[in-house]
LUMZABA-732496 format. One record per atom (N, C-alpha, C): atom name; x, y, z; residue number from 0. Coordinates in Angstrom, 3 decimals, m for minus. Layout:
['CA'; [X; Y; Z]; NUM] ...
***
This chain:
['N'; [m11.841; 13.957; 20.270]; 0] ['CA'; [m12.283; 15.264; 20.716]; 0] ['C'; [m13.435; 15.079; 21.705]; 0] ['N'; [m13.287; 15.638; 22.874]; 1] ['CA'; [m14.306; 15.504; 23.909]; 1] ['C'; [m15.466; 16.446; 23.624]; 1] ['N'; [m16.636; 15.987; 23.960]; 2] ['CA'; [m17.842; 16.777; 23.738]; 2] ['C'; [m18.364; 17.271; 25.087]; 2] ['N'; [m18.779; 18.539; 25.141]; 3] ['CA'; [m19.379; 19.062; 26.366]; 3] ['C'; [m20.711; 18.372; 26.603]; 3] ['N'; [m20.963; 18.013; 27.863]; 4] ['CA'; [m22.202; 17.302; 28.169]; 4] ['C'; [m23.440; 18.145; 27.901]; 4] ['N'; [m23.360; 19.481; 28.099]; 5] ['CA'; [m24.518; 20.344; 27.922]; 5] ['C'; [m24.730; 20.797; 26.488]; 5] ['N'; [m23.777; 20.545; 25.612]; 6] ['CA'; [m23.911; 21.035; 24.237]; 6] ['C'; [m24.595; 19.998; 23.358]; 6] ['N'; [m25.160; 20.504; 22.265]; 7] ['CA'; [m25.756; 19.590; 21.287]; 7] ['C'; [m25.445; 20.136; 19.905]; 7] ['N'; [m25.277; 19.236; 18.997]; 8] ['CA'; [m25.039; 19.648; 17.618]; 8] ['C'; [m26.338; 20.174; 17.035]; 8] ['N'; [m26.220; 21.208; 16.229]; 9] ['CA'; [m27.394; 21.774; 15.564]; 9] ['C'; [m27.208; 21.645; 14.060]; 9] ['N'; [m28.301; 21.353; 13.386]; 10] ['CA'; [m28.293; 21.247; 11.931]; 10] ['C'; [m29.312; 22.245; 11.398]; 10] ['N'; [m28.896; 22.993; 10.379]; 11] ['CA'; [m29.754; 24.006; 9.785]; 11] ['C'; [m29.975; 23.707; 8.307]; 11] ['N'; [m31.102; 24.108; 7.805]; 12] ['CA'; [m31.400; 24.028; 6.376]; 12] ['C'; [m31.516; 25.447; 5.862]; 12] ['N'; [m30.999; 25.689; 4.660]; 13] ['CA'; [m31.095; 26.989; 4.021]; 13] ['C'; [m31.992; 26.881; 2.797]; 13] ['N'; [m32.851; 27.881; 2.638]; 14] ['CA'; [m33.673; 27.947; 1.437]; 14] ['C'; [m33.580; 29.356; 0.862]; 14] ['N'; [m33.801; 29.455; m0.431]; 15] ['CA'; [m33.742; 30.742; m1.106]; 15] ['C'; [m35.158; 31.269; m1.326]; 15] ['N'; [m35.343; 32.552; m1.055]; 16] ['CA'; [m36.634; 33.214; m1.224]; 16] ['C'; [m36.436; 34.510; m1.991]; 16] ['N'; [m37.479; 34.947; m2.661]; 17] ['CA'; [m37.477; 36.259; m3.314]; 17] ['C'; [m38.655; 37.039; m2.765]; 17] ['N'; [m38.348; 38.134; m2.066]; 18] ['CA'; [m39.382; 39.017; m1.550]; 18] ['C'; [m39.530; 40.212; m2.474]; 18] ['N'; [m40.734; 40.737; m2.575]; 19] ['CA'; [m40.977; 41.897; m3.431]; 19] ['C'; [m41.720; 42.970; m2.657]; 19] ['N'; [m41.536; 44.211; m3.100]; 20] ['CA'; [m42.224; 45.339; m2.483]; 20] ['C'; [m42.231; 46.504; m3.456]; 20] ['N'; [m43.243; 47.316; m3.386]; 21] ['CA'; [m43.301; 48.546; m4.162]; 21] ['C'; [m42.693; 49.716; m3.402]; 21] ['N'; [m42.240; 49.454; m2.169]; 22] ['CA'; [m41.766; 50.522; m1.291]; 22] ['C'; [m40.239; 50.671; m1.295]; 22] ['N'; [m39.510; 49.592; m0.907]; 23] ['CA'; [m38.044; 49.634; m0.850]; 23] ['C'; [m37.493; 48.217; m0.652]; 23] ['N'; [m36.152; 48.102; m0.674]; 24] ['CA'; [m35.523; 46.792; m0.530]; 24] ['C'; [m35.759; 46.204; 0.862]; 24] ['N'; [m35.725; 47.036; 1.886]; 25] ['CA'; [m35.946; 46.542; 3.245]; 25] ['C'; [m37.334; 45.908; 3.376]; 25] ['N'; [m38.320; 46.516; 2.757]; 26] ['CA'; [m39.674; 45.955; 2.791]; 26] ['C'; [m39.753; 44.648; 2.014]; 26] ['N'; [m38.999; 44.536; 0.939]; 27] ['CA'; [m38.968; 43.285; 0.173]; 27] ['C'; [m38.364; 42.163; 1.018]; 27] ['N'; [m37.293; 42.467; 1.748]; 28] ['CA'; [m36.676; 41.480; 2.638]; 28] ['C'; [m37.656; 41.078; 3.730]; 28] ['N'; [m38.288; 42.061; 4.356]; 29] ['CA'; [m39.234; 41.785; 5.434]; 29] ['C'; [m40.419; 40.971; 4.938]; 29] ['N'; [m40.872; 41.242; 3.725]; 30] ['CA'; [m41.976; 40.493; 3.134]; 30] ['C'; [m41.629; 39.007; 3.015]; 30] ['N'; [m40.423; 38.720; 2.545]; 31] ['CA'; [m39.993; 37.324; 2.402]; 31] ['C'; [m39.897; 36.636; 3.759]; 31] ['N'; [m39.334; 37.329; 4.739]; 32] ['CA'; [m39.187; 36.745; 6.074]; 32] ['C'; [m40.547; 36.537; 6.733]; 32] ['N'; [m41.436; 37.511; 6.606]; 33] ['CA'; [m42.774; 37.364; 7.185]; 33] ['C'; [m43.519; 36.178; 6.608]; 33] ['N'; [m43.431; 36.020; 5.288]; 34] ['CA'; [m44.129; 34.894; 4.649]; 34] ['C'; [m43.526; 33.561; 5.075]; 34] ['N'; [m42.198; 33.497; 5.130]; 35] ['CA'; [m41.538; 32.259; 5.547]; 35] ['C'; [m41.905; 31.901; 6.985]; 35] ['N'; [m42.023; 32.893; 7.842]; 36] ['CA'; [m42.344; 32.620; 9.248]; 36] ['C'; [m43.771; 32.108; 9.427]; 36] ['N'; [m44.630; 32.288; 8.415]; 37] ['CA'; [m45.982; 31.730; 8.474]; 37] ['C'; [m45.977; 30.213; 8.428]; 37] ['N'; [m44.992; 29.626; 7.760]; 38] ['CA'; [m44.988; 28.176; 7.570]; 38] ['C'; [m43.763; 27.463; 8.135]; 38] ['N'; [m42.697; 28.197; 8.393]; 39] ['CA'; [m41.467; 27.585; 8.906]; 39] ['C'; [m41.248; 27.981; 10.356]; 39] ['N'; [m40.806; 27.035; 11.155]; 40] ['CA'; [m40.495; 27.317; 12.552]; 40] ['C'; [m38.990; 27.357; 12.736]; 40] ['N'; [m38.541; 28.132; 13.685]; 41] ['CA'; [m37.128; 28.141; 14.039]; 41] ['C'; [m36.248; 28.914; 13.082]; 41] ['N'; [m36.808; 29.936; 12.420]; 42] ['CA'; [m35.968; 30.767; 11.555]; 42] ['C'; [m34.867; 31.388; 12.403]; 42] ['N'; [m33.630; 31.365; 11.903]; 43] ['CA'; [m32.508; 31.836; 12.700]; 43] ['C'; [m31.790; 33.030; 12.093]; 43] ['N'; [m31.553; 33.021; 10.783]; 44] ['CA'; [m30.818; 34.119; 10.158]; 44] ['C'; [m31.138; 34.183; 8.686]; 44] ['N'; [m30.730; 35.288; 8.077]; 45] ['CA'; [m30.905; 35.439; 6.636]; 45] ['C'; [m29.670; 36.099; 6.056]; 45] ['N'; [m29.491; 35.885; 4.769]; 46] ['CA'; [m28.368; 36.471; 4.039]; 46] ['C'; [m28.908; 37.039; 2.728]; 46] ['N'; [m28.616; 38.290; 2.466]; 47] ['CA'; [m29.046; 38.915; 1.220]; 47] ['C'; [m28.096; 38.470; 0.116]; 47] ['N'; [m28.651; 37.849; m0.907]; 48] ['CA'; [m27.845; 37.340; m2.021]; 48] ['C'; [m27.849; 38.294; m3.216]; 48] ['N'; [m28.985; 38.952; m3.433]; 49] ['CA'; [m29.116; 39.790; m4.634]; 49] ['C'; [m30.219; 40.826; m4.414]; 49] ['N'; [m29.977; 42.018; m4.875]; 50] ['CA'; [m30.997; 43.068; m4.898]; 50] ['C'; [m31.200; 43.472; m6.337]; 50] ['N'; [m32.453; 43.578; m6.747]; 51] ['CA'; [m32.754; 43.978; m8.119]; 51] ['C'; [m34.131; 44.617; m8.138]; 51] ['N'; [m34.502; 45.140; m9.272]; 52] ['CA'; [m35.810; 45.758; m9.387]; 52] ['C'; [m36.385; 45.555; m10.773]; 52] ['N'; [m37.677; 45.713; m10.832]; 53] ['CA'; [m38.388; 45.642; m12.111]; 53] ['C'; [m39.073; 46.985; m12.317]; 53] ['N'; [m39.012; 47.466; m13.541]; 54] ['CA'; [m39.682; 48.719; m13.890]; 54] ['C'; [m41.030; 48.356; m14.482]; 54] ['N'; [m42.054; 48.835; m13.849]; 55] ['CA'; [m43.425; 48.517; m14.253]; 55] ['C'; [m44.012; 49.655; m15.075]; 55] ['N'; [m45.294; 49.571; m15.342]; 56] ['CA'; [m46.003; 50.593; m16.116]; 56] ['C'; [m45.805; 51.980; m15.519]; 56] ['N'; [m45.634; 52.940; m16.382]; 57] ['CA'; [m45.508; 54.345; m16.001]; 57] ['C'; [m44.367; 54.611; m15.032]; 57] ['N'; [m43.328; 53.780; m15.072]; 58] ['CA'; [m42.130; 54.012; m14.277]; 58] ['C'; [m42.188; 53.569; m12.835]; 58] ['N'; [m43.254; 52.904; m12.412]; 59] ['CA'; [m43.284; 52.418; m11.033]; 59] ['C'; [m42.263; 51.291; m10.880]; 59] ['N'; [m41.754; 51.149; m9.683]; 60] ['CA'; [m40.674; 50.194; m9.424]; 60] ['C'; [m41.150; 49.106; m8.473]; 60] ['N'; [m40.763; 47.872; m8.780]; 61] ['CA'; [m40.953; 46.757; m7.860]; 61] ['C'; [m39.562; 46.349; m7.376]; 61] ['N'; [m39.317; 46.483; m6.083]; 62] ['CA'; [m38.045; 46.087; m5.490]; 62] ['C'; [m38.079; 44.595; m5.215]; 62] ['N'; [m36.978; 43.919; m5.527]; 63] ['CA'; [m36.879; 42.479; m5.330]; 63] ['C'; [m35.614; 42.172; m4.547]; 63] ['N'; [m35.747; 41.332; m3.536]; 64] ['CA'; [m34.612; 40.911; m2.721]; 64] ['C'; [m34.553; 39.392; m2.702]; 64] ['N'; [m33.437; 38.858; m3.167]; 65] ['CA'; [m33.196; 37.418; m3.111]; 65] ['C'; [m32.437; 37.170; m1.816]; 65] ['N'; [m33.011; 36.349; m0.937]; 66] ['CA'; [m32.364; 36.061; 0.330]; 66] ['C'; [m32.320; 34.562; 0.565]; 66] ['N'; [m31.399; 34.144; 1.396]; 67] ['CA'; [m31.390; 32.780; 1.922]; 67] ['C'; [m31.744; 32.881; 3.395]; 67] ['N'; [m32.656; 32.070; 3.831]; 68] ['CA'; [m32.996; 31.998; 5.243]; 68] ['C'; [m32.646; 30.608; 5.749]; 68] ['N'; [m32.299; 30.550; 7.015]; 69] ['CA'; [m32.011; 29.234; 7.604]; 69] ['C'; [m32.949; 28.977; 8.762]; 69] ['N'; [m33.204; 27.712; 8.968]; 70] ['CA'; [m33.985; 27.305; 10.120]; 70] ['C'; [m33.412; 26.007; 10.665]; 70] ['N'; [m33.563; 25.844; 11.954]; 71] ['CA'; [m32.995; 24.679; 12.619]; 71] ['C'; [m33.888; 23.466; 12.406]; 71] ['N'; [m33.267; 22.359; 12.022]; 72] ['CA'; [m34.005; 21.110; 11.876]; 72] ['C'; [m34.164; 20.484; 13.238]; 72] ['N'; [m35.334; 19.980; 13.496]; 73] ['CA'; [m35.624; 19.344; 14.802]; 73] ['C'; [m35.190; 17.909; 14.782]; 73] 
***
């Protein structure tokens, strides 16, 4: 199989994160991505694996989003 001269193979690593928020699931996802971007470079995509919540004191809700994020290995 011939390889294009301008192309390069890319390798990605996936990690699982759990983001939390008292607001909604979207904020929980964004929280996880924001934190990951503080320490990881080259974030490319995410996949939502699980949505769940915890019921706290007096009925308050903590939204939890389990996501996988990928980043390109250099």
